[in-house]
N, C-alpha and C positions, 0 to 999 in steps of 0.2 A: 850577291846577298848570301850570307852564310845561313845554314839551317839552325833554327832555334831548338834547344832541347825541349822535349815534351814535358809539360807540367805534371805533377803528381795527380792533380784533379782530373786531367784529361786521360791519363793512364788508367785511373780507377774507373772512370765512366766507360771507357772503351772495354775494359775487362768485365764490367757489369753487363754491358750489352752482349758481349761474347758469351757470358755464362747463361743469361736467361734465354737468348736466342738458340742455344743448344740444349735447352730444357734442363740445365744444371741449376735448379732453383735453390739448392742448399748453398752453393757458392755465391749465387746472386744475393741471397738473404744475408750471408755472412759479411758482405761488403757494406751493409747498411747500419747506420746508428739506430739504436732502439727507438729513438724519438724523431726519426727522419720525418721531414715535412715535405709532401709532394703536392705540387700544383701543376696540372697539365691541362692544356686547352688545345683545341684544333679548329681550323677553319671549316672542317666537315661537321655540319650540324647533326649528323647521325651519331657522332662520337660524344660520349658524356664529358662534361667538365669534371675534373678530379681535383679535390682539395682535401687532403687528409693527413693525419699525423700517425706515425707508428709503422714500424717495419712489417708487422704482421698484416695490418690493413693494406699496406702497399702490395705486399707479396700475394695476397688473395686476389687482388685485381690484376696484377701483372701475370700471375700464373694463368688466369682465365684468358687474358689478352694473348699470351704467347702460345697457347695450345695449338692454334692452327698454323703457327710458324713452323716450317720444315727445318729441323735441326741442320745447321750448317749452311742455310740459305741466306742468312743475313751477312752481308759483307761490310765490315768496318774498315775504312781506309787506314792504311798503316800510319798515315800522318795527314792531318788536315792543314790546308794552307790558310794562312791569315788573309783576311779580306784585303784586297788592294783597292785603293780609290780608283774609280773609273770616271772619265770626263762625262759631263752632262751630254745627253744626246745632241748631236750636231756640233759639238765642240771637240776639236782634236788638238 
């Protein structure tokens, strides 16, 4: 199987995570459209549901979220593998 080139969307998303996780909030902000719409949920009930529009609103929350992250501690894989189908349990 040959390696597929990374899409532009994946490259931008990866660069965005690299920026905010290193507390480079100006770079992270610069990657967003002014009218970006963010919806984020978690299975952790302690985390808030987020549904907002606007880069400034998003960056306010992201900056607060990222403050406890130690710069350089987030590892973004160089390449993500596409999901491969797995047989149902008990089937091989």
